[in-house]
Structures are given as C-alpha cells and as structure tokens.
C-alpha positions as CSV (number, residue, x, y, z in Angstrom):
1,M,73.9,-17.4,21.8
2,P,71.2,-15.6,19.9
3,G,71.4,-11.9,20.4
4,A,75.1,-12.1,21.3
5,P,77.7,-10.3,19.2
6,S,78.8,-12.4,16.3
7,T,82.6,-12.3,16.6
8,A,85.0,-15.1,15.7
9,S,85.4,-15.9,19.4
10,S,81.7,-16.0,20.0
11,L,81.4,-18.5,17.2
12,G,84.0,-20.7,18.7
13,L,86.8,-19.7,16.3
14,G,90.1,-17.9,16.5
15,A,92.0,-19.4,19.4
16,A,93.2,-22.5,17.7
17,V,93.7,-21.0,14.3
18,R,97.3,-21.1,13.3
19,D,97.4,-20.1,9.7
20,H,98.0,-16.4,9.3
21,R,95.7,-16.1,6.2
22,V,92.7,-17.6,8.1
23,Q,93.5,-15.3,11.0
24,L,93.5,-12.4,8.5
25,V,90.0,-13.5,7.3
26,L,88.7,-13.7,10.8
27,S,90.2,-10.3,11.6
28,I,88.6,-8.7,8.6
29,L,85.3,-10.2,9.4
30,G,85.6,-9.3,13.1
31,E,86.4,-5.7,12.4
32,S,83.7,-5.2,9.7
33,K,80.5,-3.4,10.6
34,S,78.8,-5.0,7.5
35,E,77.4,-8.5,7.1
36,R,77.6,-8.2,3.3
37,Y,80.9,-10.1,2.9
38,L,81.9,-11.0,-0.6
39,L,84.1,-14.0,-1.0
40,P,86.1,-12.3,-3.8
41,D,87.2,-9.6,-1.3
42,L,88.5,-12.2,1.2
43,I,90.2,-14.1,-1.6
44,A,91.9,-10.8,-2.7
45,A,93.0,-10.1,0.8
46,T,94.7,-13.5,1.3
47,G,96.1,-13.9,-2.2
48,L,94.6,-17.5,-2.3
49,S,92.3,-19.1,-4.8
50,E,88.7,-19.6,-3.7
51,R,89.2,-23.3,-3.5
52,R,92.4,-23.0,-1.4
53,L,91.0,-20.4,1.0
54,C,87.8,-22.5,1.6
55,A,89.8,-25.7,2.1
56,L,92.3,-23.9,4.5
57,F,89.5,-22.2,6.4
58,K,87.7,-25.5,6.9
59,R,90.9,-27.3,8.0
60,E,91.7,-24.6,10.5
61,T,88.3,-23.9,11.9
62,G,86.3,-27.1,11.4
63,T,83.5,-25.2,9.5
64,S,83.3,-24.1,5.9
65,L,83.8,-20.4,5.1
66,R,80.4,-20.2,3.4
67,Q,78.7,-21.7,6.5
68,Y,80.6,-19.3,8.8
69,L,79.5,-16.3,6.7
70,K,75.9,-17.5,6.6
71,R,75.9,-18.0,10.4
72,R,77.3,-14.5,11.0
73,R,74.5,-13.1,8.8
74,I,71.8,-15.0,10.6
75,E,73.1,-14.1,14.0
76,K,73.3,-10.4,13.0
77,G,69.7,-10.8,11.8
78,A,68.7,-12.2,15.2
79,D,70.3,-9.2,16.8
80,L,68.4,-6.8,14.5
81,L,65.1,-8.5,15.2
82,L,65.6,-8.0,18.9
83,A,67.1,-4.5,18.8
84,T,64.9,-2.8,16.2
85,T,61.4,-2.7,14.9
86,L,62.4,-3.3,11.3
87,I,60.1,-5.6,9.4
88,V,61.6,-9.0,8.7
89,K,61.8,-8.2,5.0
90,Q,64.0,-5.1,5.7
91,V,66.3,-7.1,8.0
92,A,66.7,-9.7,5.2
93,F,67.5,-7.0,2.6
94,D,69.9,-5.2,5.0
95,L,71.8,-8.5,5.4
96,G,72.2,-8.9,1.7
97,Y,69.4,-11.4,1.0
98,S,67.6,-10.8,-2.3
99,A,64.4,-12.5,-1.0
100,Q,62.9,-12.7,2.4
101,A,62.1,-16.4,1.8
102,N,65.8,-17.2,1.7
103,F,66.4,-15.4,4.9
104,D,63.4,-17.1,6.6
105,R,64.7,-20.6,5.4
106,D,68.3,-19.9,6.7
107,F,67.0,-18.4,9.9
108,R,64.7,-21.3,10.6
109,G,67.6,-23.7,9.9
110,F,69.7,-22.1,12.6
111,F,67.1,-21.2,15.3
112,G,64.3,-23.7,14.6
113,V,61.7,-21.0,14.3
114,S,60.8,-18.2,11.8
115,P,62.3,-14.7,12.3
116,T,58.8,-13.4,13.3
117,E,58.3,-16.2,15.9
118,Y,61.8,-15.6,17.2
119,R,61.1,-11.9,17.7
120,K,57.8,-12.6,19.3
121,R,59.2,-15.2,21.8
122,H,62.2,-13.0,22.8
123,T,60.6,-9.5,22.9
124,G,56.8,-10.1,23.1
125,R,56.6,-7.8,20.0
126,F,54.9,-8.8,16.8
127,V,56.3,-6.9,13.8
128,K,55.8,-8.8,10.6
C-alpha cells in the first residue's frame, strides 16, 4: 500500500522464507533506516556470490533481489512525497538516484503516475 512502511512483511515476504541467508538479508534490510542498499554489502553479509544470493533470494521469495530493492526505494519515495515538502529531485537523490528521470521512470512503473501527480492526488499539494 502506498504510504505504508516498506518492511519485508508489508511487501509480502518473510513468512515463507526458510533459508537463513535470505532471512538475514531481509532482516538487514528491515532494520536499516537507509534505502541506499549496496548489493556488495548484502553479499558480504551472507558469504555468497552475487549470482548465488540473487538466485536463492528469487527462489525463496518469488521476486528478484534487485526488484525487491527497487520496490523498497520507490515505496520509501512515496512515503517521503506524502510526509515532506521535499522537491521530487531531492527525494530522488535522497534515495540514491543519480538522476530524477530514473526515479520518475521507476516510480511511474510502480504507481502508474509521476511522483508529482502522486503527491498532488494524495495530499492536494503541488511541490515540483
């Protein structure tokens, strides 16, 4: 749900995950206050290769690790758009995007509207 906390459980993951390394990744991500996750950090924490971690995560959760990380960032962006008056460009940079256009594209892919339109529809505020 847009605006809801982006935890593993809110994204439909966690309960059915049996592999302790995937549980570790979900725990690390769930406890982190940042949305700037680096795959190498997760690889180091699990002791797996990138290929093995990504395959294991997909098998256990039904979604790719990269897609999961992107979804968390976009949902965090939605939260920031509703809770702050930060301009969209700042939200994008705060989430680790190097260009607002990339954030806009990913956001539109998940929510079907631009970040600006999303904010306007849900708050009545227009902050470019």
